[in-house]
C-alpha positions in Angstrom: 0.0 0.0 0.0 1.2 3.5 -0.8 1.9 6.0 1.9 -1.1 8.2 2.7 -0.7 11.8 1.4 -0.9 14.5 4.1 -2.2 17.9 3.3 -1.8 21.2 5.1 -3.7 24.5 4.6 -2.1 27.7 3.4 -3.2 31.0 4.9 -6.9 31.5 3.8 -7.7 34.4 1.4 -10.7 36.7 1.9 -12.3 36.7 -1.5 -16.1 37.4 -1.0 -17.5 40.4 0.9 -20.6 40.0 3.0 -22.5 41.9 0.4 -21.5 39.5 -2.4 -22.4 36.5 -0.3 -25.8 37.9 0.7 -26.5 38.7 -3.0 -25.4 35.2 -4.0 -27.8 33.4 -1.7 -30.6 36.0 -2.4 -30.3 35.2 -6.1 -30.2 31.5 -5.5 -33.4 31.5 -3.4 -35.2 34.0 -5.7 -34.4 32.1 -8.9 -35.5 28.9 -7.3 -38.8 30.6 -6.3 -39.2 32.1 -9.8 -38.8 28.7 -11.4 -41.4 27.1 -9.1 -43.9 29.9 -9.4 -43.2 30.2 -13.2 -44.0 26.6 -13.7 -47.3 27.0 -11.9 -48.3 30.1 -13.8 -47.7 28.2 -17.1 -49.7 25.2 -15.8 -52.0 26.1 -12.8 -52.6 22.6 -11.7 -54.0 23.6 -8.3 -57.1 25.2 -9.9 -59.6 22.7 -11.4 -60.1 22.9 -15.1 -63.1 25.1 -15.8 -63.1 26.7 -12.4 -63.8 30.4 -12.1 -61.7 30.7 -8.9 -58.6 32.7 -9.9 -57.5 33.5 -6.3 -54.9 30.8 -6.1 -53.5 31.6 -9.5 -53.4 35.3 -8.5 -51.4 34.5 -5.4 -48.8 32.6 -7.3 -48.6 35.4 -9.8 -48.2 37.9 -7.0 -45.2 36.0 -5.5 -43.7 35.6 -9.0 -43.8 39.4 -9.4 -42.4 40.1 -5.9 -39.5 37.7 -6.5 -39.0 39.2 -10.0 -38.5 42.7 -8.6 -36.1 41.3 -5.9 -34.1 39.7 -8.8 -34.0 43.0 -10.6 -32.8 44.9 -7.6 -30.2 42.3 -6.6 -28.9 42.2 -10.2 -28.5 45.9 -10.4 -26.6 45.9 -7.0 -24.4 43.0 -8.1 -23.4 44.8 -11.3 -22.6 47.9 -9.3 -20.4 45.9 -6.8 -18.5 44.2 -9.6 -17.6 47.4 -11.4 -17.2 50.0 -8.6 -16.1 48.3 -5.4 -12.7 47.3 -4.1 -14.0 44.0 -2.8 -14.6 42.9 -6.4 -11.0 43.6 -7.6 -10.2 39.9 -7.7 -13.2 39.3 -9.9 -12.2 42.1 -12.3 -8.6 40.7 -12.5 -10.0 37.5 -13.8 -10.6 39.3 -17.2 -6.8 38.9 -17.8 -7.2 35.1 -17.9 -10.2 35.4 -20.2 -8.0 37.3 -22.7 -5.1 34.8 -22.4 -5.2 31.8 -24.7 -2.6 30.1 -22.5 -5.0 30.4 -19.5 -7.8 28.8 -21.5 -5.6 25.9 -22.5 -4.3 25.4 -19.0 -7.8 25.4 -17.5 -9.2 23.0 -20.0 -6.2 20.7 -19.4 -6.9 20.9 -15.7 -10.3 19.3 -16.2 -8.5 16.3 -17.6 -6.3 16.2 -14.5 -3.3 17.7 -16.3 -2.0 20.5 -14.1 -3.8 23.4 -12.4 -4.4 26.9 -13.5 -2.7 29.6 -11.4 -5.3 32.3 -11.8 -4.5 36.0 -12.0 -7.9 36.8 -10.5 -10.6 35.0 -8.6 -12.0 33.0 -11.6 -10.5 30.9 -14.4 -11.6 32.0 -17.9 -14.3 29.4 -18.2 -15.7 30.3 -14.8 -15.7 34.0 -15.7 -17.5 33.4 -19.0 -20.1 31.2 -17.3 -20.8 33.6 -14.5 -21.0 36.5 -17.1 -23.6 34.4 -19.1 -25.6 33.9 -15.9 -25.6 37.6 -15.4 -26.9 38.0 -19.0 -29.7 35.6 -18.1 -30.6 37.7 -15.1 -30.8 40.8 -17.4 -32.9 38.9 -20.0 -35.2 37.6 -17.3 -35.6 41.1 -15.8 -36.2 42.9 -19.1 -38.7 40.3 -20.5 -40.4 40.1 -17.1 -40.9 43.8 -17.1 -42.4 43.7 -20.6 -44.9 41.1 -19.5 -45.5 43.1 -16.3 -46.5 46.3 -18.2 -49.1 44.3 -20.2 -50.9 43.4 -17.0 -50.5 46.6 -14.9 -51.1 49.9 -16.7 -50.9 52.2 -13.7 -48.1 53.2 -11.3 -44.8 51.6 -12.2 -46.4 49.7 -15.1 -47.7 52.8 -16.6 -44.4 54.6 -16.2 -42.4 51.8 -17.9 -45.1 51.0 -20.5 -43.7 53.1 -23.5 -40.1 52.2 -23.0 -40.9 48.5 -22.5 -43.1 48.4 -25.6 -40.1 49.7 -27.6 -37.9 46.9 -26.3 -40.7 44.5 -27.0 -40.6 45.5 -30.7 -36.8 45.1 -30.8 -37.2 41.6 -29.5 -39.7 40.7 -32.2 -43.1 41.0 -30.4 -44.8 39.7 -27.3 -44.8 36.0 -28.3 -41.0 36.1 -28.7 -40.6 37.9 -25.4 -42.6 35.1 -23.7 -40.5 32.5 -25.4 -37.2 34.2 -24.3 -38.5 34.4 -20.8 -39.2 30.7 -20.9 -35.8 29.8 -22.4 -34.1 31.8 -19.6 -35.8 29.6 -17.0 -34.4 26.5 -18.7 -31.0 28.1 -18.8 -31.1 28.3 -15.0 -32.4 24.8 -14.7 -29.4 23.5 -16.6 -26.9 25.8 -14.8 -27.9 25.0 -11.2 -27.1 21.3 -11.1 -24.0 21.7 -13.2 -22.8 24.6 -10.9 -23.4 22.5 -7.7 -21.6 19.5 -9.3 -18.6 21.6 -10.4 -18.2 23.4 -7.0 -18.0 20.0 -5.3 -15.7 18.5 -8.0 -13.4 21.6 -7.9 -13.2 21.5 -4.0 -12.1 17.8 -4.2 -10.0 18.1 -7.4 -8.0 21.2 -6.4 -8.1 20.9 -2.6 -9.6 24.2 -1.8 -12.6 25.8 0.0 -14.9 26.1 -3.0 -17.8 24.5 -1.0 -17.8 26.9 2.0 -16.4 30.1 0.5 -19.9 31.5 0.0 -20.6 31.0 3.7 -17.4 32.3 5.2 -16.0 34.5 2.5 -12.6 32.8 2.8 -10.9 30.5 0.3 -7.9 28.3 1.1 -5.8 25.8 -0.9 -4.4 22.6 0.6 -0.9 21.5 -0.3 0.9 18.3 0.3 3.3 18.8 3.2 6.3 18.1 1.0 5.2 20.8 -1.5 4.6 23.3 1.3 8.1 22.7 2.7 9.6 23.3 -0.7 7.6 26.5 -1.1 8.7 27.7 2.3 12.4 27.3 1.4 
């Protein structure tokens, strides 16, 4: 039998602020709620066919709208934090890896257990592109949701946004297309969520670091073999 490998932890790095962590879990819960309520709105199975009772359907729709506005607010705040706060400097540095062909090759090789990417920022290029795509889905869900909203509510905020949202609706090809995009965005999240959870667990095991608890504590760490750490300390 081979000798058991022993690992030791390097000094942990603080990578996610309290604000970023709160927004992460807020979006996770809100998107889950939007998927559930969205499925019900598309197929209101709790209301018997032919029933004139729309109260249950209205309650589910109300929660969908509330969660939708929370998603919009959290998305705007997340974009602000990324571009304008010091805490997101590590995320912004990740753009250097996105623009580096060498970093792309190294990260792709790492998924085949050939080496490990030494990132310039917080994310590897594939991670950065994926998280950027998720942010685009948030924007699409928000915009298409607002277009659908102004067709139901013509006073207050709905009335204020009506003209501008109708212009965007035309750009998107009409209301039917807007509904279709809104639906496709939901499936984008349904695909992303299990893949994201799997890769977080896989990355924590594969690269020996705190990927699984970093969104709770804000700290990331990397384990090294004791022999490797001794060599680095020399």
